[in-house]
C-alpha positions in Angstrom: 8.8 10.1 12.6 8.9 9.0 9.0 10.7 11.4 6.7 8.0 10.9 4.1 5.1 8.8 5.1 3.0 7.3 2.3 0.5 9.8 0.9 -2.4 7.6 1.9 -1.2 7.5 5.6 -3.1 10.7 6.4 -6.4 12.0 7.6 -7.9 15.4 6.8 -9.3 17.9 9.2 -10.5 21.4 8.4 -12.8 24.3 9.3 -14.3 25.0 5.9 -11.8 27.8 5.1 -8.6 25.7 5.2 -7.4 22.2 6.1 -4.6 20.2 7.6 -3.2 16.7 7.0 -2.4 14.5 10.0 -0.3 11.3 9.6 -1.2 8.0 11.2 1.7 8.7 13.5 0.3 11.9 14.9 2.2 14.5 12.8 0.6 17.5 11.1 2.8 17.7 8.0 0.6 20.0 5.9 -1.3 23.1 6.9 -1.7 26.3 5.0 -3.6 29.3 6.4 -5.7 31.4 6.4 -7.0 29.8 3.2 -6.5 26.6 1.3 -4.3 28.6 -1.2 -2.4 30.5 1.4 1.3 30.0 2.1 2.0 26.9 4.2 2.9 26.8 7.8 3.6 23.1 8.1 4.9 21.5 4.9 7.1 18.6 6.0 5.2 16.5 3.4 7.1 18.5 0.7 10.4 18.9 2.6 11.1 17.1 5.9 13.9 19.4 6.9 12.6 22.8 5.7 8.8 22.4 5.6 7.9 22.3 9.3 5.6 20.1 11.3 3.5 19.7 14.5 3.9 16.4 16.2 1.9 15.1 19.2 2.4 11.4 19.9 3.7 8.8 22.4 7.5 8.8 22.9 7.7 5.1 22.0 8.6 4.1 18.4 7.1 0.6 18.6 3.5 1.5 19.3 0.8 0.1 16.9 -1.1 3.0 15.3 -4.7 3.1 14.2 -6.4 6.2 12.8 -10.2 6.7 12.3 -12.8 9.3 12.1 -15.4 9.7 14.8 -18.5 8.5 12.9 -20.0 10.9 10.3 -17.6 13.8 11.3 -14.3 15.4 10.4 -12.9 14.7 13.9 -9.9 12.5 13.6 -8.8 10.0 16.2 -5.2 8.5 16.1 -4.8 5.6 18.6 -1.4 4.4 19.8 -1.3 0.9 21.4 1.7 -0.5 23.2 2.3 -3.0 26.1 2.6 0.0 28.5 -0.6 1.7 27.6 -3.0 2.9 25.0 -3.2 6.6 24.1 -5.2 8.7 21.7 -4.7 12.0 20.0 -7.9 13.7 18.8 -7.5 16.4 16.1 -10.1 18.8 14.9 -10.7 22.4 13.7 -13.8 24.3 14.9 -15.9 24.7 11.7 -16.8 28.0 10.2 -20.5 28.5 10.9 -20.8 32.1 9.8 -19.4 32.1 6.3 -17.2 35.2 6.8 -13.5 35.0 5.8 -11.2 35.3 8.7 -7.4 35.3 9.3 -7.8 33.4 12.6 -7.9 29.5 12.4 -7.4 27.0 15.2 -6.1 23.5 15.2 -6.9 21.6 18.4 -5.0 18.6 19.5 -5.9 16.6 22.6 -4.1 13.7 24.1 -5.6 11.1 26.4 -4.7 7.8 28.0 -7.3 5.1 27.9 -5.2 2.3 29.4 -2.0 2.2 31.4 0.4 5.1 31.4 1.5 7.0 28.3 4.0 9.7 27.9 3.2 12.1 25.0 5.9 14.2 23.3 5.1 17.4 21.4 7.2 19.3 18.9 5.8 22.4 17.1 8.2 23.5 14.4 6.3 25.9 12.0 8.1 27.1 8.8 6.1 30.1 7.4 5.7 31.0 3.7 6.6 27.5 2.4 9.7 27.6 4.6 11.0 30.8 3.1 10.3 33.2 6.0 12.3 33.2 9.2 10.4 33.4 12.5 11.1 34.0 16.1 9.4 32.5 19.1 8.4 34.1 22.4 7.8 31.7 25.3 5.0 33.1 27.4 2.9 31.7 30.3 -0.5 31.9 28.7 0.2 31.8 24.9 3.6 31.4 23.4 3.8 33.2 20.1 5.6 32.6 16.7 6.2 35.8 14.7 7.1 35.8 11.0 6.8 38.5 8.3 3.1 38.6 7.5 2.0 35.9 10.0 1.6 35.3 13.7 0.7 32.1 15.4 0.0 31.2 19.0 0.6 27.9 20.8 -1.1 27.1 24.0 -0.9 23.9 26.0 -2.1 22.4 29.3 1.4 21.1 30.0 4.8 22.9 30.2 6.7 24.0 27.1 10.3 24.8 26.4 12.2 26.5 23.7 14.1 24.4 21.1 15.9 27.1 19.1 13.0 29.0 17.5 10.6 26.1 18.0 8.8 24.7 21.0 8.5 21.3 22.5 7.1 19.6 25.6 6.0 16.3 27.1 3.4 15.1 29.5 2.7 11.7 31.1 -0.9 10.8 31.4 -2.6 8.1 33.4 -5.9 6.4 32.6 -8.6 9.0 32.0 -6.2 12.0 32.0 -6.3 14.5 29.1 -3.9 17.2 27.9 -4.1 19.6 25.0 -2.1 21.7 22.6 -3.9 24.4 20.6 -2.3 26.1 17.6 -3.9 29.3 16.4 -2.7 31.1 13.3 -3.6 34.8 12.8 -2.8 37.5 10.4 0.2 39.7 10.3 -0.8 41.8 13.3 -1.8 38.7 15.3 -4.5 40.4 17.4 -5.2 39.5 21.0 -4.0 36.1 22.2 -6.7 33.4 22.4 -8.2 32.7 25.8 -6.4 30.1 27.8 -7.7 26.7 26.9 -9.5 24.7 29.5 -10.3 21.0 29.3 -14.0 21.7 30.0 -14.1 24.3 27.2 -12.3 22.1 24.7 -14.6 19.2 25.5 -17.6 21.3 24.8 -16.0 22.6 21.6 -15.3 19.0 20.5 -18.9 17.9 21.0 -20.1 21.1 19.2 -17.9 20.1 16.2 -19.2 16.5 16.3 -22.7 17.8 16.4 -22.1 20.2 13.5 -20.8 17.4 11.2 -23.4 14.8 12.2 -26.2 17.2 11.7 -24.9 18.1 8.3 -24.6 14.4 7.3 -28.2 13.8 8.4 -29.2 16.2 5.7 -28.2 13.6 3.0 -31.0 11.7 1.3 -28.8 8.8 0.3 -30.3 5.5 1.2 -28.3 3.2 -1.0 -25.9 0.3 -0.5 -22.7 2.2 0.4 -23.7 4.8 3.0 -20.3 4.9 4.8 -18.3 5.6 1.6 -20.8 8.1 0.3 -21.0 10.0 3.6 -17.2 10.1 3.9 -17.0 11.4 0.3 -19.6 14.1 1.0 -17.8 15.2 4.2 -14.6 15.4 2.2 -16.2 17.6 -0.5 -17.6 19.8 2.3 -14.1 20.0 3.9 -12.6 21.1 0.6 -15.1 23.9 0.0 -14.3 27.5 1.0 -17.4 28.4 3.0 -17.2 32.2 2.4 -17.7 31.8 -1.4 -18.9 28.3 -1.9 -16.0 27.5 -4.1 -14.4 23.9 -3.8 -10.7 23.4 -4.2 -9.5 20.4 -6.3 -7.4 19.1 -3.4 -6.0 20.2 0.0 -2.4 20.0 -1.1 0.2 21.1 -3.7 3.2 19.4 -5.1 2.4 15.7 -4.4 3.6 13.7 -7.3 1.7 11.6 -9.9 5.0 9.6 -10.1 7.4 9.6 -7.2 10.6 11.3 -8.3 8.9 12.7 -11.4 8.0 16.2 -12.5 4.1 15.9 -12.6 3.8 17.9 -9.3 1.0 20.4 -9.4 -0.7 22.9 -7.1 -4.3 21.8 -6.8 -5.5 24.3 -4.1 -7.7 26.2 -6.5 -11.2 26.1 -7.9 -11.6 24.4 -11.3 -14.7 25.3 -13.2 -14.9 21.7 -14.4 -14.6 20.1 -11.0 -16.9 22.5 -9.2 -19.5 22.2 -11.9 -19.6 18.4 -11.8 -19.8 18.5 -8.1 -23.2 20.2 -8.4 -24.9 17.0 -9.6 -23.2 15.0 -6.8 -24.4 17.4 -4.2 -27.9 17.5 -5.6 -28.0 13.7 -5.7 -27.5 13.7 -2.0 -29.9 16.6 -1.3 -27.4 19.3 -0.5 -29.1 22.0 -2.5 -27.6 24.9 -0.5 -24.0 23.9 -1.3 -24.8 23.3 -5.0 -26.5 26.7 -5.3 -23.6 28.5 -3.6 -21.2 27.2 -6.2 -23.4 28.2 -9.1 -23.6 31.7 -7.6 -19.8 31.8 -7.5 -19.7 30.6 -11.1 -22.3 33.2 -12.2 -20.1 35.9 -10.6 -17.1 34.8 -12.7 -19.2 35.1 -15.9 -20.5 38.6 -14.9 -17.0 39.8 -14.1 -15.8 38.9 -17.5 -18.4 40.9 -19.3 -17.0 43.6 -21.6 -13.4 42.6 -21.0 -12.9 40.6 -24.3 -11.3 37.3 -24.5 -12.6 34.1 -23.0 -15.6 34.4 -20.7 -14.1 31.9 -18.3 -10.7 30.7 -17.4 -10.4 27.1 -16.3 -9.5 27.8 -12.6 -9.5 30.6 -10.1 -8.6 31.2 -6.5 -11.3 30.5 -4.0 -12.3 34.2 -3.9 -12.5 34.4 -7.7 -9.1 36.0 -8.2 -7.9 34.9 -11.7 -4.1 35.3 -11.3 -2.4 32.0 -10.5 1.1 32.7 -11.7 3.2 29.5 -11.5 6.6 29.5 -9.8 9.1 26.9 -8.7 9.9 26.5 -5.0 13.4 25.4 -5.7 14.4 25.4 -2.0 12.0 22.4 -1.3 13.2 19.0 -2.2 9.7 17.7 -2.9 8.0 14.6 -1.6 10.6 11.9 -1.7 12.7 14.0 -4.1 9.8 14.7 -6.5 10.8 18.1 -7.9 10.1 20.7 -9.0 7.5 21.8 -6.4 5.2 24.2 -8.1 3.3 27.1 -6.5 0.4 28.5 -8.6 -0.7 26.8 -11.8 0.2 27.9 -15.3 -2.6 25.8 -16.7 -4.9 28.6 -15.7 -4.0 30.3 -19.0 -4.9 27.3 -21.1 -7.8 27.2 -23.5 -10.1 24.3 -22.5 -13.5 24.7 -24.2 -15.1 21.8 -22.3 -15.6 24.1 -19.3 -18.6 25.8 -20.9 -20.4 22.5 -21.1 -19.6 21.7 -17.5 -20.7 25.1 -16.4 -24.1 24.8 -18.3 -24.4 21.3 -16.9 -24.1 22.7 -13.4 -26.6 25.5 -14.0 -29.2 23.2 -15.5 -29.1 20.1 -13.3 -31.7 21.2 -10.8 -34.6 23.6 -11.0 -33.6 25.0 -7.6 -30.2 25.8 -9.1 -31.3 26.9 -12.5 -34.0 29.3 -11.3 -31.8 31.2 -8.9 -29.8 33.2 -11.5 -32.8 35.4 -12.5 -33.2 37.4 -15.7 -29.9 39.3 -15.5 -28.0 36.1 -14.8 -29.7 34.5 -17.8 -28.7 37.3 -20.1 -25.0 36.8 -19.0 -25.4 33.1 -19.7 -27.1 33.8 -23.1 -24.3 36.1 -24.2 -21.8 33.4 -23.2 -23.5 30.9 -25.5 -23.6 33.5 -28.3 -19.9 33.8 -27.9 -19.4 30.1 -27.8 -21.4 29.7 -31.1 -18.5 31.6 -32.8 -15.7 30.0 -30.8 -16.2 26.3 -30.3 -14.5 25.1 -33.4 -10.9 25.5 -32.2 -8.1 23.3 -31.0 -7.5 23.5 -27.3 -5.4 21.9 -24.5 -8.2 19.6 -23.4 -9.5 18.4 -20.0 -6.2 16.9 -18.8 -4.2 20.2 -19.2 -1.6 18.6 -21.4 1.4 20.8 -22.3 2.1 19.2 -25.6 0.2 21.6 -27.9 -3.4 22.2 -28.8 -5.5 19.5 -30.5 -9.1 19.1 -31.7 -10.1 17.1 -28.6 -13.3 15.1 -28.9 -14.3 15.6 -25.3 -14.0 19.4 -25.7 -16.4 19.2 -28.6 -18.8 16.9 -26.8 -19.0 19.4 -23.9 -19.6 22.3 -26.2 -22.5 20.3 -27.6 -23.7 19.9 -24.0 -23.5 23.6 -23.4 -25.8 24.4 -26.3 -28.1 21.4 -25.4 -28.5 22.6 -21.8 -28.8 26.2 -22.9 -31.7 25.4 -25.3 -33.4 23.4 -22.6 -33.1 26.2 -20.0 -34.4 28.7 -22.5 -37.5 26.5 -23.1 -38.1 25.5 -19.5 -37.9 29.1 -18.2 -39.2 30.9 -21.3 -36.1 33.0 -21.6 -35.1 35.1 -24.6 -32.4 33.4 -26.7 -31.0 33.1 -30.2 -32.2 29.5 -30.2 -31.7 29.1 -34.0 -28.1 30.0 -33.7 -27.5 27.7 -30.8 -29.3 24.8 -32.5 -27.1 25.2 -35.6 -24.0 25.1 -33.4 -25.2 22.1 -31.5 -26.1 20.2 -34.6 -22.8 21.1 -36.3 -20.8 19.8 -33.4 -22.5 16.4 -33.3 -22.0 16.0 -37.0 -18.4 16.9 -36.8 -17.7 14.5 -33.9 -19.4 11.7 -35.7 -17.3 12.4 -38.8 -13.9 13.0 -37.1 -14.0 11.8 -33.5 -14.8 8.2 -34.5 -12.3 5.5 -35.4 -13.5 2.8 -37.8 -10.4 0.7 -37.1 -11.0 0.8 -33.3 -14.8 1.0 -33.5 -14.5 3.7 -30.8 -14.7 7.4 -30.1 -11.1 8.7 -29.8 -9.3 11.3 -27.9 -8.8 13.8 -30.7 -9.4 14.2 -34.4 -6.9 12.2 -36.4 -6.0 10.1 -33.4 -7.2 6.7 -34.7 -5.5 4.7 -31.9 -5.8 7.1 -29.0 -8.5 6.5 -26.5 -9.4 8.8 -23.6 -11.4 8.1 -20.4 -12.9 11.6 -20.3 -15.3 10.3 -23.0 -16.9 8.1 -20.3 -19.0 11.2 -19.6 -20.6 11.1 -23.1 -23.7 9.1 -22.0 -24.1 11.1 -18.8 -24.5 14.4 -20.7 -26.7 12.7 -23.3 -24.4 13.0 -26.3 -24.8 9.3 -27.0 -27.3 6.7 -25.7 -25.7 4.5 -23.0 -26.6 1.3 -24.9 -25.9 2.6 -28.4 -23.8 0.1 -30.3 -21.1 2.7 -31.0 -20.9 3.4 -27.3 -20.8 -0.2 -26.3 -18.0 -0.9 -28.7 -16.2 2.2 -27.3 -16.5 0.7 -23.8 -15.0 -2.5 -25.1 -12.1 -0.7 -26.7 -11.4 1.2 -23.4 -11.6 -2.1 -21.6 -8.8 -3.5 -23.8 -6.7 -0.4 -23.8 -7.2 1.8 -20.7 -8.4 -0.7 -18.0 -6.0 -2.6 -15.9 -7.6 -5.0 -13.4 -10.7 -2.7 -13.2 -8.6 0.4 -12.7 -8.7 3.0 -15.5 -5.9 5.2 -17.0 -6.8 8.6 -18.4 -5.0 8.0 -21.6 -1.7 6.5 -22.8 1.0 9.2 -22.8 3.1 7.1 -25.1 0.4 7.1 -27.8 -0.6 10.7 -27.1 2.5 12.7 -25.9 1.4 15.3 -23.3 4.6 17.4 -23.2 5.8 15.9 -19.9 8.4 13.3 -18.9 7.5 10.2 -17.0 4.3 8.1 -16.5 1.4 8.2 -14.1 -0.9 5.7 -12.3 -4.5 4.9 -13.0 -6.8 7.8 -12.4 -9.3 7.2 -9.7 -11.8 9.7 -11.1 -11.8 7.7 -14.4 -12.4 4.4 -12.6 -15.6 5.8 -11.0 -16.7 7.3 -14.4 -16.2 3.8 -15.8 -18.5 2.4 -13.1 -21.1 5.0 -14.1 -20.9 4.2 -17.8 -21.0 0.5 -17.2 -24.1 0.8 -15.0 -25.8 3.0 -17.6 -25.0 0.4 -20.3 -26.6 -2.3 -18.2 -23.3 -4.1 -17.5 -24.2 -4.3 -13.8 -22.0 -7.2 -12.7 -18.7 -5.6 -13.8 -19.9 -2.2 -12.7 -20.5 -3.4 -9.1 -17.3 -5.4 -9.1 -15.3 -2.4 -10.2 -17.0 -0.1 -7.7 -16.6 -2.3 -4.7 -13.0 -3.3 -5.6 -12.1 0.4 -5.9 -13.2 0.8 -2.2 -10.3 -1.4 -1.3 -7.9 1.2 -2.7 -9.2 3.9 -0.3 -7.0 4.7 2.6 -7.7 3.6 6.1 -10.2 6.5 6.7 -11.9 6.3 3.3 -10.0 9.0 1.4 -8.6 8.9 -2.1 -5.7 10.8 -3.7 -5.7 11.5 -7.5 -4.2 8.2 -8.7 -3.4 4.6 -7.9 0.2 3.6 -8.6 1.5 0.3 -10.0 1.9 -1.2 -6.5 -1.5 0.0 -5.3 -0.2 3.1 -3.6 -2.0 6.4 -3.7 -0.4 9.2 -5.7 -1.0 12.8 -6.4 -2.6 15.6 -4.4 -4.7 14.4 -1.4 -7.5 14.1 -1.0 -8.8 14.9 -4.4 -12.4 16.3 -4.6 -12.9 15.1 -8.2 -12.4 11.5 -7.1 -14.9 11.8 -4.2 -17.5 13.5 -6.3 -17.3 10.9 -8.9 -17.6 8.2 -6.2 -20.9 9.7 -5.2 -22.1 9.9 -8.8 -21.1 6.3 -9.5 -22.8 5.1 -6.3 -26.1 6.9 -7.1 -26.1 5.6 -10.7 -25.3 2.1 -9.7 -27.8 2.0 -6.9 -30.5 3.1 -9.4 -29.5 0.5 -11.9 -29.5 -2.3 -9.4 -32.9 -1.2 -8.2 -34.2 -1.5 -11.7 -34.8 2.2 -12.3 -34.6 3.7 -15.8 -32.6 6.7 -16.8 
C-alpha cells in the first residue's frame, strides 16, 4: 500500500449525498459521512498513519492493476492481474433515489476471482472526525460495530473477521467464479438497528439496480457530439458531486489536497460555490438535464430569500450543501497533509470574502433556459429584482475576485464584467417575462460598467483586457468568459488581441494558467500548476473566435491529462501530474461546455 498514491490514481464512487475515493490498489483512502462536508471516516490521503483507510486487495504486491468504470455508471472495477490469478474488486454505493437526507450510507465492496486462485486481504481502519475521535470495536457474528463519539459504523462480511487492536481485518481465498463481500455502513450517533446480513444474491441485485440507475440517467443526455465518453463521464461526475436532498453541487469531493505538493495552498472544497453551481446550469441544460439545473436554481433562490431584510450582501460566495452559511476555517494540525502539504484546512475563510462576480453568475444561471427562468414565479422575481436594485448601488467597489486571493481587494475586471452580465440578464428577464423592474436604473448601471471597463480594464501596451484596473501587464484567464456572457463579441479585434496576449503569457503547451502570481501577488507562498478549468474555457473562447484547429487540438490534448477513468483534479503540475482537490466539478462542467461549443463550431453552427 502506497503511503501517498498520486492524486490521479483514484476513482470516485458515491450515493448522491456523499462520496469516497478508491485507489487503483483497492484502498478507500477518503470517505466523509453522512454528507460531503461531514467529518472524515477514512482520510489516509491526508495522513497515512492517522487518517484511516479501508483496503480490499490481493495479498501479492506484484500484481498489475487496472481500474475502470462499468460503462456509463459510477460502479468502479479494480482488476488485479498476476501469474497466479486475476481478481477484481467492485466498489459502489447504492444511490439515493428518494432525495431525503439520511445519516445511513453504505459502501459495498465485492471481490471475485476470474482466473486462477486469488487470496484477498481486508483491513478496515476507520479514524472518525478527521482522526481526532477515538473509537472502540465490537466483533459480532452478524455485524461488527465501530463506536465513536457522534458516529457508529457497521462492518459486515461474507468471510471471517478478526480484531486488530480497535480495527478489523480478514482474508479469503477465492477460486474461479467465487465471490466475497465486505459492506461498510455508517450511521448517526445512535447507530440504529444493524443492517440485514448481506447475501451474495441480494448484493448482486443491488449492483445491477445501481448499474441500471446510472445508465438510465445517462440515457437522458441529448449529447450527440464527437466526445460522448468524456462528456458522459463528466456528467456522471457532476451528478456524483451534487447533494441530492437540496440540489447543491460541491466544488470537489475532497479537502486539503495541495495545488503545490509541500505548499500551503490546501483548501477545503466540499462546499457549494454560487459561481460553480451557477455555471453548471448551462452545462446541465446543454445535455438536457433540466431537473438538475432547476433544482440548483431553487437552492440559489432560497439563499437570496433568506438574506432578505438582514442587511449586508445578499449572497456570500459559498455555503454548506444545506444552505448553512457558517464555514469557519480551522487548521487540523494533527494531520501531516498529503505528502507533507500542510496546513490541512477545515472550513473555508474565503466564505467571508467580497466577490461581486457571483451576482452575474447567479443571473446567468437564472436566465439560461426558459424552464429555469420561469420557475421562480412572481415572488421569486421580486427577490431577484431587489438584489439587482442593491447591486446598482454596490457594484463599483474593489473585491477579492474570482480566485479568492488573500492579497487585498482590487478593482478586478472580471468582477465588473459579471456585474454587467447581471444587469444584462436581469433586463432580458424583465422584458421576456413582462416583470416589474427599475429598468432605467439597471440600464444606467449596465452602461456605466461597460464604459468603465473599456476605460480602465484595457491595456494599450498589451492590447488586451487585464486582470484589474491599473494592472497593465497582468492577464487573467477568468476573462475568457467575456464572449460567453456577451460582454464582447467573440471575433472583436480587441478580443482577438486579448487571446493572442493570453497565448503568449498564460498558455504553456496548450495548458492555461489562471494568472501569474509573480506579476499579481495573491498573498500566498509558492506557485501552482495550470488550471484545468481555464484550459477548457480557452477551448470555448477559441472555438467562438473561429480558431477551430487550435481549439480542437487543445481540447483533445487535454483529454490525455485525464486520469485512467476520465477524471480531472483542479490543476496539472509541471510534470503532468494532477494537483488540487479531486475530482473538481468546475473542471468537468467546463469540459462539457467546451465540448458543446466546439461541436457546434465544427458543425458550422452560428452563435
